[in-house]
Each structure stands twice: as structure tokens, then as C-alpha cells.
One Martini backbone bead per residue (centre of mass of N, CA, C, O) as a GRO file, in nm:
protein
  165
    1UNK     BB    1   0.558   0.823  -2.669
    2UNK     BB    2   0.655   0.716  -2.945
    3UNK     BB    3   0.845   0.524  -3.121
    4UNK     BB    4   1.089   0.574  -3.307
    5UNK     BB    5   1.145   0.528  -3.675
    6UNK     BB    6   1.415   0.660  -3.681
    7UNK     BB    7   1.751   0.616  -3.649
    8UNK     BB    8   1.822   0.896  -3.540
    9UNK     BB    9   1.607   0.918  -3.310
   10UNK     BB   10   1.674   0.643  -3.171
   11UNK     BB   11   1.974   0.716  -3.109
   12UNK     BB   12   1.909   0.959  -2.933
   13UNK     BB   13   1.748   0.802  -2.717
   14UNK     BB   14   1.965   0.601  -2.638
   15UNK     BB   15   2.169   0.819  -2.552
   16UNK     BB   16   1.978   0.946  -2.331
   17UNK     BB   17   1.963   0.651  -2.177
   18UNK     BB   18   2.280   0.536  -2.183
   19UNK     BB   19   2.379   0.392  -2.426
   20UNK     BB   20   2.586   0.178  -2.556
   21UNK     BB   21   2.583   0.199  -2.873
   22UNK     BB   22   2.316   0.343  -3.006
   23UNK     BB   23   2.344   0.271  -3.312
   24UNK     BB   24   2.315  -0.037  -3.285
   25UNK     BB   25   2.043  -0.048  -3.154
   26UNK     BB   26   1.888   0.112  -3.377
   27UNK     BB   27   1.962  -0.049  -3.626
   28UNK     BB   28   1.842  -0.317  -3.538
   29UNK     BB   29   1.551  -0.218  -3.513
   30UNK     BB   30   1.515  -0.116  -3.807
   31UNK     BB   31   1.650  -0.356  -3.985
   32UNK     BB   32   1.537  -0.622  -3.796
   33UNK     BB   33   1.283  -0.573  -3.590
   34UNK     BB   34   1.392  -0.536  -3.311
   35UNK     BB   35   1.293  -0.457  -2.971
   36UNK     BB   36   1.544  -0.283  -2.831
   37UNK     BB   37   1.413  -0.068  -2.646
   38UNK     BB   38   1.270  -0.272  -2.466
   39UNK     BB   39   1.514  -0.435  -2.384
   40UNK     BB   40   1.671  -0.203  -2.262
   41UNK     BB   41   1.455  -0.115  -2.045
   42UNK     BB   42   1.436  -0.371  -1.894
   43UNK     BB   43   1.742  -0.414  -1.821
   44UNK     BB   44   1.788  -0.146  -1.680
   45UNK     BB   45   1.571  -0.186  -1.465
   46UNK     BB   46   1.679  -0.458  -1.349
   47UNK     BB   47   1.967  -0.356  -1.260
   48UNK     BB   48   1.855  -0.177  -1.014
   49UNK     BB   49   1.855  -0.461  -0.828
   50UNK     BB   50   2.169  -0.435  -0.844
   51UNK     BB   51   2.431  -0.385  -0.681
   52UNK     BB   52   2.681  -0.189  -0.666
   53UNK     BB   53   2.984  -0.129  -0.670
   54UNK     BB   54   3.029  -0.039  -0.325
   55UNK     BB   55   2.746  -0.106  -0.232
   56UNK     BB   56   2.642  -0.129   0.137
   57UNK     BB   57   2.379  -0.019   0.272
   58UNK     BB   58   2.201  -0.283   0.242
   59UNK     BB   59   2.325  -0.437   0.479
   60UNK     BB   60   2.220  -0.265   0.718
   61UNK     BB   61   1.922  -0.279   0.640
   62UNK     BB   62   1.886  -0.582   0.657
   63UNK     BB   63   1.971  -0.613   0.954
   64UNK     BB   64   1.776  -0.412   1.080
   65UNK     BB   65   1.511  -0.553   0.970
   66UNK     BB   66   1.563  -0.828   1.112
   67UNK     BB   67   1.569  -0.717   1.406
   68UNK     BB   68   1.270  -0.580   1.384
   69UNK     BB   69   1.175  -0.838   1.170
   70UNK     BB   70   1.230  -1.176   1.202
   71UNK     BB   71   0.939  -1.283   1.049
   72UNK     BB   72   0.996  -1.170   0.792
   73UNK     BB   73   1.035  -1.174   0.484
   74UNK     BB   74   1.388  -1.202   0.438
   75UNK     BB   75   1.530  -1.200   0.719
   76UNK     BB   76   1.759  -1.406   0.660
   77UNK     BB   77   1.953  -1.212   0.529
   78UNK     BB   78   2.016  -1.034   0.785
   79UNK     BB   79   2.114  -1.268   0.961
   80UNK     BB   80   2.344  -1.371   0.775
   81UNK     BB   81   2.492  -1.100   0.760
   82UNK     BB   82   2.553  -1.075   1.061
   83UNK     BB   83   2.726  -1.330   1.070
   84UNK     BB   84   2.937  -1.241   0.865
   85UNK     BB   85   3.033  -0.989   1.018
   86UNK     BB   86   3.123  -1.142   1.277
   87UNK     BB   87   3.345  -1.305   1.085
   88UNK     BB   88   3.469  -1.069   0.877
   89UNK     BB   89   3.306  -0.991   0.644
   90UNK     BB   90   3.305  -0.795   0.389
   91UNK     BB   91   3.125  -0.577   0.208
   92UNK     BB   92   3.255  -0.646  -0.064
   93UNK     BB   93   3.193  -0.950  -0.055
   94UNK     BB   94   2.886  -0.929  -0.015
   95UNK     BB   95   2.833  -0.766  -0.273
   96UNK     BB   96   2.944  -0.974  -0.474
   97UNK     BB   97   2.749  -1.197  -0.401
   98UNK     BB   98   2.490  -1.037  -0.468
   99UNK     BB   99   2.552  -0.959  -0.757
  100UNK     BB  100   2.579  -1.249  -0.871
  101UNK     BB  101   2.306  -1.363  -0.784
  102UNK     BB  102   2.132  -1.151  -0.928
  103UNK     BB  103   2.244  -1.183  -1.215
  104UNK     BB  104   2.173  -1.479  -1.240
  105UNK     BB  105   1.870  -1.451  -1.198
  106UNK     BB  106   1.822  -1.264  -1.435
  107UNK     BB  107   1.909  -1.459  -1.647
  108UNK     BB  108   1.698  -1.687  -1.580
  109UNK     BB  109   1.445  -1.508  -1.618
  110UNK     BB  110   1.503  -1.423  -1.910
  111UNK     BB  111   1.493  -1.713  -2.018
  112UNK     BB  112   1.201  -1.775  -1.918
  113UNK     BB  113   1.043  -1.553  -2.075
  114UNK     BB  114   1.053  -1.714  -2.356
  115UNK     BB  115   0.976  -1.982  -2.218
  116UNK     BB  116   0.939  -2.300  -2.183
  117UNK     BB  117   1.165  -2.565  -2.172
  118UNK     BB  118   0.988  -2.790  -2.004
  119UNK     BB  119   0.726  -2.995  -2.126
  120UNK     BB  120   0.479  -3.181  -2.134
  121UNK     BB  121   0.318  -3.297  -2.406
  122UNK     BB  122   0.028  -3.197  -2.308
  123UNK     BB  123   0.181  -2.881  -2.294
  124UNK     BB  124   0.291  -2.774  -2.573
  125UNK     BB  125   0.084  -2.506  -2.596
  126UNK     BB  126   0.248  -2.375  -2.372
  127UNK     BB  127   0.300  -2.018  -2.327
  128UNK     BB  128   0.528  -1.731  -2.312
  129UNK     BB  129   0.586  -1.359  -2.281
  130UNK     BB  130   0.728  -1.053  -2.387
  131UNK     BB  131   0.529  -0.752  -2.427
  132UNK     BB  132   0.395  -0.510  -2.575
  133UNK     BB  133   0.132  -0.283  -2.493
  134UNK     BB  134  -0.165  -0.154  -2.499
  135UNK     BB  135  -0.427   0.015  -2.348
  136UNK     BB  136  -0.575  -0.285  -2.326
  137UNK     BB  137  -0.332  -0.511  -2.291
  138UNK     BB  138  -0.234  -0.585  -2.577
  139UNK     BB  139  -0.038  -0.717  -2.784
  140UNK     BB  140   0.257  -0.574  -2.947
  141UNK     BB  141   0.406  -0.722  -3.163
  142UNK     BB  142   0.692  -0.870  -3.081
  143UNK     BB  143   0.873  -1.044  -2.899
  144UNK     BB  144   1.074  -1.002  -2.614
  145UNK     BB  145   1.377  -1.147  -2.685
  146UNK     BB  146   1.683  -1.256  -2.557
  147UNK     BB  147   1.770  -1.118  -2.282
  148UNK     BB  148   2.003  -1.301  -2.178
  149UNK     BB  149   2.219  -1.197  -2.392
  150UNK     BB  150   2.229  -0.889  -2.229
  151UNK     BB  151   2.293  -0.886  -1.924
  152UNK     BB  152   2.607  -0.839  -1.903
  153UNK     BB  153   2.609  -0.560  -2.066
  154UNK     BB  154   2.485  -0.399  -1.794
  155UNK     BB  155   2.727  -0.381  -1.645
  156UNK     BB  156   2.862  -0.093  -1.502
  157UNK     BB  157   3.176  -0.202  -1.514
  158UNK     BB  158   3.231  -0.356  -1.798
  159UNK     BB  159   3.290  -0.687  -1.694
  160UNK     BB  160   3.059  -0.900  -1.694
  161UNK     BB  161   3.097  -1.005  -1.382
  162UNK     BB  162   3.385  -0.977  -1.344
  163UNK     BB  163   3.640  -0.952  -1.162
  164UNK     BB  164   3.827  -0.750  -1.004
  165UNK     BB  165   4.166  -0.613  -0.958
   0.00000   0.00000   0.00000
């Protein structure tokens, strides 16, 4: 399906995808030419890798995986979580730590996607970015930039990663 070119159809698509303020996303894409739908889809997908508030099943899975495969990459997470649990750290606190660390990493990766921050002068012409691609894998349209600016907006708690009360 091609990306809708009318503000009305694009608004309906953003609404269907669960965007808060779908009109604003659509208006920005149509009037400013910013690939907002692609930004939205990227960030919504990325946030699926951040545990939700109150989601703690991942803790037991990580511990069990580490016990059954202690030499596997990332087994250290399960081992450390098991130690935390032995010390009485609650699942709620462990989930808050994981949520904050993953959201911070997402912010930093999104910032990095816009291109290198510091390069030696000899490599001034080295750059990269995130783009929509066509069937042949060639970039289409402008760079999907500034993702880091919207990371906190996707926190499902609507608190932008601020602690709950």
C-alpha cells in the first residue's frame, strides 16, 4: 500500500495505527514534507523492545535462560537478575531499571542514526542515515531524521519515562 498523500487519509491511517494526535502527525507530513509515518512506524516498532510498566515475565525468562545456558551471550543479565532477586529487589524495580536503560539506549541509537557526531577530518565525507527504500533497496525521499526528538513521546505510560507516583 502506498503512503496516503491526502491529509484526511493519512490522518485515518495514523489513527488506525494508534497515534496520539493523528491530525498533527499527518499535517506535518503533508505540509512540511517530513516523513512522519516512517518516523512513527520506526519508533512504535522500537518501543516494542522496551518492557511495559508492570511487565515482569521477562525477568523469569532471563533467569531461566541463564541457568540453562550460562555461557550464552547475554546470560549475564539473567545471572545478575537472579542475584538481585536473592537480595529482595522487586520485579517492579527491576522492570523500571530495564525500561529506563532500554529507552535511553533507544534515544542514543536514534541520535546516532542521523549520522556520526564526531569524525576525524579525514573522514568528513562519511555519513549514514535511515531512509525508506524502494524494491531495489535504493533510498527514496528524504532522510528519516530527528527520531531521538520523539522517543519519549512513545512511552505508553504517557509520562515520558518519568517515575510513576
